[in-house]
DOZA-120349 format. One line per 3 residues: number of its first residue (from 1); their letters; for each residue x, y, z of C-alpha. Coordinates in steps of 0.02 Angstrom, whole numbers. Layout:
! DOZA-120349
NUM) A) X:Y:Z; ... $
This chain:
! DOZA-120349
1) XXX) -1306:9985:-2015; -1400:10149:-1990; -1509:10224:-2125 $
4) XXX) -1469:10400:-2066; -1383:10470:-1910; -1548:10553:-1865 $
7) XXX) -1647:10391:-1883; -1785:10344:-2006; -1908:10474:-2069 $
10) XXX) -2093:10437:-2049; -2264:10514:-2075; -2352:10571:-1917 $
13) XXX) -2517:10526:-2000; -2457:10345:-1989; -2346:10341:-1835 $
16) XXX) -2359:10465:-1691; -2207:10562:-1632; -2161:10514:-1455 $
19) XXX) -2018:10473:-1340; -1975:10312:-1250; -2059:10312:-1079 $
22) XXX) -2181:10453:-1116; -2370:10447:-1101; -2378:10592:-1226 $
25) XXX) -2375:10591:-1415; -2392:10719:-1555; -2508:10670:-1696 $
28) XXX) -2653:10726:-1804; -2747:10568:-1750; -2875:10616:-1618 $
31) XXX) -2976:10455:-1603; -3015:10300:-1702; -3018:10350:-1886 $
34) XXX) -3022:10534:-1835; -2889:10648:-1910; -2863:10835:-1881 $
37) XXX) -2782:10959:-1999; -2660:11014:-1864; -2549:10912:-1750 $
40) XXX) -2605:10890:-1570; -2523:10849:-1406; -2609:10687:-1355 $
43) XXX) -2607:10610:-1182; -2632:10423:-1160; -2677:10429:-977 $
46) XXX) -2860:10385:-946; -2880:10338:-1130; -2828:10436:-1283 $
49) XXX) -2858:10622:-1266; -2801:10765:-1378; -2757:10906:-1258 $
52) XXX) -2673:11046:-1355; -2678:11097:-1538; -2521:11158:-1626 $
55) XXX) -2557:11275:-1772; -2405:11343:-1866; -2407:11523:-1926 $
58) XXX) -2378:11477:-2109; -2415:11339:-2233; -2289:11219:-2157 $
61) XXX) -2225:11047:-2206; -2208:10923:-2063; -2058:10807:-2054 $
64) XXX) -2024:10682:-1915; -1880:10574:-1858; -1859:10484:-1691 $
67) XXX) -1791:10633:-1593; -1853:10784:-1691; -2017:10842:-1766 $
70) XXX) -2023:11003:-1867; -2140:11118:-1960; -2049:11203:-2105 $
73) XXX) -2118:11346:-2209; -2035:11467:-2331; -1992:11589:-2193 $
76) XXX) -1933:11479:-2051; -1950:11327:-1943; -2030:11264:-1783 $
79) XXX) -1948:11113:-1699; -2008:10996:-1562; -1915:10865:-1461 $
82) XXX) -1936:10761:-1304; -1863:10821:-1140; -1904:10675:-1027 $
85) XXX) -2055:10564:-1006; -2178:10705:-972; -2101:10858:-1056 $
88) XXX) -2083:10929:-1232; -1972:11070:-1290; -2015:11178:-1440 $
91) XXX) -1923:11320:-1525; -1956:11435:-1672; -1839:11525:-1792 $
94) XXX) -1930:11634:-1918; -2093:11540:-1889; -2231:11557:-1761 $
97) XXX) -2349:11436:-1675; -2520:11450:-1598; -2558:11334:-1451 $
100) XXX) -2739:11314:-1401; -2847:11188:-1313; -2890:11040:-1425 $
103) XXX) -3033:11092:-1538; -3135:10936:-1509; -3171:10878:-1333 $
106) XXX) -3230:10699:-1331; -3344:10711:-1178; -3492:10831:-1159 $
109) XXX) -3476:10970:-1029; -3289:10945:-1012; -3139:11021:-1093 $
112) XXX) -2969:11100:-1070; -2951:11267:-980; -2809:11392:-968 $
115) XXX) -2749:11497:-822; -2590:11592:-777; -2483:11525:-635 $
118) XXX) -2393:11668:-545; -2285:11546:-446; -2201:11470:-600 $
121) XXX) -2229:11621:-714; -2309:11505:-840; -2475:11471:-924 $
124) XXX) -2565:11311:-874; -2698:11214:-968; -2801:11093:-864 $
127) XXX) -2891:10943:-937; -3043:10856:-865; -3017:10706:-978 $
130) XXX) -2842:10666:-919; -2849:10743:-746; -2682:10827:-779 $
133) XXX) -2608:11000:-802; -2507:11057:-953; -2389:11198:-910 $
136) XXX) -2313:11306:-1046; -2155:11395:-989; -2076:11525:-1103 $
139) XXX) -1887:11502:-1100; -1840:11625:-1238; -1941:11764:-1319 $
142) XXX) -2119:11803:-1271; -2292:11727:-1294; -2450:11824:-1328 $
145) XXX) -2625:11769:-1281; -2767:11732:-1399; -2953:11712:-1376 $
148) XXX) -3062:11723:-1223; -3126:11593:-1104; -3303:11576:-1041 $
151) XXX) -3374:11438:-934; -3395:11280:-1036; -3285:11335:-1180 $
154) XXX) -3102:11312:-1221; -3052:11453:-1336; -2902:11534:-1254 $
157) XXX) -2722:11498:-1300; -2547:11561:-1332; -2460:11630:-1486 $
160) XXX) -2274:11619:-1514; -2216:11751:-1639; -2136:11724:-1808 $
163) XXX) -2034:11884:-1802; -1919:11837:-1658; -1837:11677:-1593 $
166) XXX) -1929:11587:-1455; -1921:11428:-1353; -2044:11346:-1234 $
169) XXX) -2065:11192:-1126; -2231:11099:-1107; -2251:10983:-957 $
172) XXX) -2387:10861:-906; -2405:10842:-718; -2533:10807:-583 $
175) XXX) -2555:10949:-459; -2399:11051:-425; -2223:11062:-491 $
178) XXX) -2069:11171:-463; -2029:11298:-599; -1957:11218:-755 $
181) XXX) -1769:11190:-764; -1668:11089:-888; -1488:11029:-888 $
184) XXX) -1482:11022:-1079; -1516:11151:-1213; -1628:11108:-1360 $
187) XXX) -1490:11036:-1470; -1425:10935:-1323; -1597:10859:-1298 $
190) XXX) -1607:10811:-1482; -1434:10732:-1475; -1482:10635:-1318 $
193) XXX) -1641:10572:-1399; -1548:10517:-1554; -1418:10427:-1449 $
196) XXX) -1551:10339:-1345; -1643:10279:-1499; -1482:10226:-1586 $
199) XXX) -1437:10119:-1434; -1609:10041:-1435; -1609:9995:-1619 $
202) XXX) -1433:9927:-1605; -1491:9817:-1461; -1651:9748:-1539 $
205) XXX) -1594:9738:-1722; -1404:9718:-1727; -1425:9608:-1882 $
208) XXX) -1507:9743:-1988; -1436:9780:-2161; -1491:9844:-2331 $
211) XXX) -1602:9691:-2353; -1704:9734:-2197; -1749:9914:-2238 $
214) XXX) -1894:9926:-2114; -1797:9867:-1961; -1759:10040:-1891 $
217) XXX) -1935:10102:-1915; -2003:9945:-1831; -1886:9978:-1686 $
220) XXX) -1949:10158:-1676; -2129:10098:-1666; -2083:9993:-1514 $
223) XXX) -1968:10123:-1436; -2093:10264:-1452; -2242:10161:-1391 $
226) XXX) -2157:10117:-1227; -2224:10204:-1071; -2158:10219:-894 $
229) XXX) -2251:10129:-752; -2404:10227:-696; -2579:10188:-639 $
232) XXX) -2621:10005:-671; -2470:9989:-784; -2354:9911:-655 $
235) XXX) -2198:9900:-763; -2121:9987:-914; -2244:9936:-1048 $
238) XXX) -2252:9933:-1237; -2428:9989:-1281; -2503:9914:-1436 $
241) XXX) -2502:10089:-1509; -2498:10272:-1463; -2651:10294:-1571 $
244) XXX) -2819:10233:-1505; -2762:10053:-1474; -2662:10116:-1325 $
247) XXX) -2677:9964:-1211; -2586:9804:-1170; -2693:9654:-1218 $
250) XXX) -2654:9486:-1139; -2580:9401:-1290; -2513:9548:-1391 $
253) XXX) -2383:9577:-1255; -2301:9408:-1291; -2247:9458:-1466 $
256) XXX) -2173:9621:-1406; -2080:9527:-1269; -2003:9410:-1398 $
259) XXX) -1947:9553:-1512; -1859:9635:-1364; -1788:9476:-1290 $
262) XXX) -1615:9474:-1368; -1567:9656:-1346; -1674:9718:-1202 $
265) XXX) -1708:9562:-1098; -1764:9655:-941; -1892:9755:-1039 $
268) XXX) -1945:9594:-1126; -1977:9506:-960; -2077:9656:-901 $
271) XXX) -2189:9637:-1054; -2216:9453:-1017; -2259:9481:-834 $
274) XXX) -2369:9636:-844; -2540:9552:-872; -2494:9421:-742 $
277) XXX) -2480:9563:-615; -2671:9573:-631; -2713:9387:-628 $
280) XXX) -2882:9361:-545; -2919:9237:-403; -2967:9102:-529 $
283) XXX) -2800:9121:-617; -2871:9210:-770; -2774:9350:-853 $
286) XXX) -2865:9512:-891; -2921:9553:-1065; -2822:9715:-1063 $
289) XXX) -2727:9836:-953; -2702:10021:-971; -2664:10171:-863 $
292) XXX) -2837:10190:-787; -2922:10020:-806; -2901:9833:-800 $
295) XXX) -3036:9740:-897; -3086:9562:-854; -3235:9552:-972 $
298) XXX) -3140:9431:-1085; -2979:9332:-1077; -2854:9297:-1215 $
301) XXX) -2782:9131:-1281; -2647:9041:-1179; -2501:9074:-1296 $
304) XXX) -2393:9109:-1144; -2312:8937:-1130; -2259:8947:-1312 $
307) XXX) -2198:9125:-1283; -2105:9085:-1122; -2005:8945:-1201 $
310) XXX) -1956:9063:-1343; -1921:9207:-1225; -1796:9107:-1126 $
313) XXX) -1711:9044:-1283; -1702:9214:-1367; -1649:9315:-1216 $
316) XXX) -1514:9197:-1156; -1541:9278:-986; -1517:9160:-839 $
319) XXX) -1675:9160:-734; -1642:9155:-546; -1728:9009:-462 $
322) XXX) -1849:9117:-361; -1900:9211:-518; -1921:9048:-613 $
325) XXX) -2031:8981:-473; -2140:9137:-485; -2157:9120:-673 $
328) XXX) -2203:8937:-648; -2334:8982:-516; -2415:9112:-627 $
331) XXX) -2416:9000:-781; -2486:8855:-679; -2631:8963:-614 $
334) XXX) -2668:9022:-792; -2672:8842:-854; -2780:8785:-709 $
337) XXX) -2906:8919:-754; -2932:8838:-924; -2937:8662:-852 $
340) XXX) -3054:8697:-707; -3162:8843:-765; -3168:8822:-954 $
343) XXX) -3204:8637:-975; -3387:8587:-978; -3434:8437:-867 $
346) XXX) -3374:8277:-947; -3271:8365:-1082; -3085:8349:-1106 $
349) XXX) -3064:8507:-1210; -3073:8688:-1148; -3186:8815:-1231 $
352) XXX) -3194:8999:-1272; -3349:9092:-1216; -3334:9224:-1352 $
355) XXX) -3230:9260:-1506; -3144:9398:-1408; -3072:9265:-1291 $
358) XXX) -2976:9195:-1438; -2905:9362:-1494; -2985:9326:-1665 $
361) XXX) -3140:9424:-1614; -3256:9400:-1764; -3176:9250:-1850 $
364) XXX) -3300:9140:-1944; -3264:8999:-1820; -3384:9088:-1703 $
367) XXX) -3525:9119:-1826; -3632:8973:-1766; -3611:9010:-1582 $
370) XXX) -3490:9104:-1472; -3455:8963:-1348; -3334:8849:-1439 $
373) XXX) -3208:8712:-1407; -3085:8782:-1533; -2934:8687:-1599 $
376) XXX) -2812:8830:-1576; -2856:8841:-1391; -2819:8657:-1363 $
379) XXX) -2655:8670:-1458; -2595:8822:-1360; -2641:8737:-1197 $
382) XXX) -2546:8579:-1245; -2389:8683:-1274; -2414:8775:-1110 $
385) XXX) -2442:8616:-1009; -2289:8538:-1089; -2182:8687:-1041 $
388) XXX) -2251:8681:-863; -2190:8501:-854; -2017:8559:-909 $
391) XXX) -2016:8699:-781; -2072:8582:-642; -1929:8465:-684 $
394) XXX) -1806:8610:-684; -1872:8664:-513; -1853:8488:-442 $
397) XXX) -2039:8446:-433; -2051:8279:-524; -2227:8238:-464 $
400) XXX) -2295:8400:-535; -2197:8374:-695; -2278:8203:-718 $
403) XXX) -2451:8274:-687; -2430:8419:-812; -2363:8301:-944 $
406) XXX) -2510:8183:-920; -2637:8325:-939; -2546:8386:-1095 $
409) XXX) -2560:8211:-1169; -2745:8206:-1124; -2784:8372:-1209 $
412) XXX) -2678:8328:-1362; -2767:8161:-1377; -2937:8243:-1365 $
415) XXX) -2889:8372:-1497; -2841:8237:-1621; -2979:8114:-1575 $
418) XXX) -3124:8235:-1567; -3084:8383:-1682; -2975:8312:-1821 $
421) XXX) -3069:8256:-1978; -2921:8197:-2080; -2923:8358:-2182 $
424) XXX) -2937:8494:-2053; -2984:8530:-1874; -3163:8572:-1830 $
427) XXX) -3234:8671:-1685; -3368:8605:-1569; -3509:8666:-1460 $
430) XXX) -3466:8603:-1284; -3650:8582:-1235; -3722:8494:-1387 $
433) XXX) -3563:8412:-1450; -3606:8471:-1625; -3451:8505:-1731 $
436) XXX) -3435:8641:-1861; -3314:8655:-2005; -3261:8824:-2068 $
439) XXX) -3134:8910:-2179; -3047:9021:-2051; -2860:9009:-2030 $
442) XXX) -2901:8991:-1845; -2952:8811:-1875; -2778:8771:-1942 $
445) XXX) -2684:8849:-1795; -2642:8681:-1712; -2495:8688:-1833 $
448) XXX) -2412:8781:-1687; -2384:8609:-1610; -2249:8582:-1739 $
451) XXX) -2159:8417:-1714; -2283:8369:-1578; -2411:8336:-1715 $
454) XXX) -2415:8169:-1807; -2317:8193:-1968; -2468:8158:-2078 $
457) XXX) -2574:8286:-1986; -2436:8416:-1999; -2420:8384:-2186 $
460) XXX) -2606:8411:-2215; -2605:8570:-2111; -2455:8636:-2209 $
463) XXX) -2549:8608:-2371; -2708:8689:-2304; -2612:8838:-2238 $
466) XXX) -2547:8873:-2412; -2727:8894:-2470; -2729:9052:-2363 $
469) XXX) -2566:9120:-2435; -2592:9272:-2545; -2461:9380:-2631 $
472) XXX) -2444:9477:-2469; -2460:9343:-2335; -2583:9234:-2240 $
475) XXX) -2764:9287:-2259; -2867:9245:-2106; -3010:9199:-2224 $
478) XXX) -2963:9136:-2399; -2988:9257:-2543; -3116:9140:-2623 $
481) XXX) -3217:9119:-2464; -3393:9193:-2470; -3355:9264:-2297 $
484) XXX) -3196:9356:-2349; -3201:9544:-2318; -3058:9657:-2369 $
487) XXX) -3070:9756:-2206; -3160:9620:-2108; -3044:9618:-1958 $
490) XXX) -3018:9430:-1930; -3124:9382:-2082; -2993:9409:-2216 $
493) XXX) -2850:9528:-2172; -2671:9476:-2138; -2615:9486:-1956 $
496) XXX) -2441:9478:-1880; -2475:9358:-1734; -2555:9225:-1843 $
499) XXX) -2409:9242:-1964; -2277:9223:-1828; -2365:9074:-1747 $
502) XXX) -2396:8981:-1910; -2220:9014:-1975; -2144:8948:-1814 $
505) XXX) -2255:8794:-1808; -2220:8748:-1989; -2034:8768:-1961 $
508) XXX) -2035:8658:-1806; -2136:8528:-1902; -2001:8522:-2036 $
511) XXX) -2098:8618:-2170; -1964:8749:-2194; -2007:8793:-2373 $
514) XXX) -2183:8858:-2335; -2117:8939:-2176; -1983:9033:-2274 $
517) XXX) -2111:9094:-2401; -2234:9154:-2268; -2093:9248:-2182 $
520) XXX) -2032:9326:-2345; -2203:9388:-2399; -2245:9463:-2230 $
523) XXX) -2079:9553:-2220; -2103:9627:-2394; -2280:9678:-2343 $
526) XXX) -2214:9777:-2194; -2078:9856:-2300; -2209:9916:-2423 $
529) XXX) -2356:9955:-2308; -2284:9990:-2136; -2342:9920:-1971 $
532) XXX) -2531:9929:-1976; -2643:9832:-1859; -2685:9719:-2007 $
535) XXX) -2678:9721:-2196; -2793:9695:-2345; -2746:9520:-2403 $
538) XXX) -2780:9562:-2586; -2696:9732:-2603; -2576:9735:-2455 $
541) XXX) -2643:9904:-2396; -2626:9942:-2211; -2789:9943:-2112 $
544) XXX) -2852:10011:-1947; -2720:10075:-1824; -2564:10113:-1927 $
547) XXX) -2432:10105:-1789; -2460:9935:-1709; -2319:9865:-1604 $
550) XXX) -2353:9680:-1625; -2341:9705:-1813; -2173:9791:-1791 $
553) XXX) -2121:9651:-1675; -2176:9520:-1801; -2066:9602:-1932 $
556) XXX) -1916:9609:-1814; -1937:9427:-1763; -1952:9362:-1940 $
559) XXX) -1818:9475:-2012; -1695:9439:-1873; -1721:9251:-1885 $
562) XXX) -1700:9258:-2074; -1536:9355:-2061; -1470:9233:-1932 $
565) XXX) -1514:9082:-2040; -1427:9162:-2188; -1273:9200:-2084 $
568) XXX) -1268:9021:-2021; -1271:8957:-2200; -1126:9071:-2242 $
């Protein structure tokens, strides 16, 4: 089912306009919580940098669909489409456009400058922030110049007239490039973009119907946030957003991999592997990866064993033995990091050194100290060690399989013996041994163990999880908690990854009723409020970055699984 042949409409204030594979986007969002009146060409190399400002000649209304963005006023129309990973095409009919360097430069004594290139007969903006050139080639009509440029300013630009048709190409490149040529005209580019997106959405959401109205927009969020390999990004990568959260963090990528697994398995496996391409000598994954940097200041939780088991099941893609051996080696090194470098002497449980290591940065679990033996960490590691045992068996390494299984049993035993109170899991200081009880959903995350939990423990966790369930989904801090904050990041709002993990754990533990309800409420939340980084648990309003891929992936995972269960029941 397709909502419209041109794809879903969306607001560029919420979701940037971009093309699959491109490091460019068009948006009024210039930085975190910073919105401009006009749309800007934004580059995501070396961070997030607005490069060019697009100012229409009249009071125009902006509309956007996956392959076409337009400014429409009473006299005419300006249209913009993608023409490859580093090129845009624009045309005007009865409407003009002014193109200037971005009004706000984010670094002192830098900016974007304009010069004329006699070789390509084009105008070229250069940006210190991105280290790239932006060439404007006039294909039809003529462009006038505006402003003047003095050292240290960025005031000069181009004007495309409203009184005659015009068309231009804008390219991002490094140092030199042959004059612009294109095989397709503007309409052909739009048709190609529509066809590419239609194929993508059909692959990742073939189950969509009238009861999953946000599926195509969720697919667009993923499609448009995907960039081609460049810099430290070693593979095609789905960024968390093409707003300011334009990185790959080392647990976010797992949820995007799972959403892509069925329809785009190769892209899904690229998502899984990308942080492992930057594993350090101790086996730790980086905190994050982007075009120009790899950060090792924190790690992220070991959800990768859980994700790998699901990835193989969902993709149905046979994994060649040599590739499976490489996955096993990488996952084993990641697990050994936690066992050898994150267990205090004499302790059986691993610890986080900061809330950021957990991915739940400021959760109340960390209020009494940042170094914590946290129950979620132990549970994730148990799942990962168990899957390593399965992989070792599959690879014909029975001794290693026995060892991984024994360590999994040891960590599971310690989790239940040392952190379970009979009502909930606690966290513990690894140096003093002092335990702490809190009200964060984080402390209930061992529910991800599913059927590997004792039935009585799983039943208590299922009941306690429901205390976090609001009209809109799972609050990370209960509404009646004195620590709850409406926009408190991990101290109240609803998040996609916690939702997906809890829903899956409850279902595998046999608590399908609560799992169904959690899934239903989160799907309705996304259909009402879009794919924000997180959501106000009381009102359901979207918070922070409004085009977050793991939220879109969470919707696709839950919606697709729900449609398949319904189909199986007839």
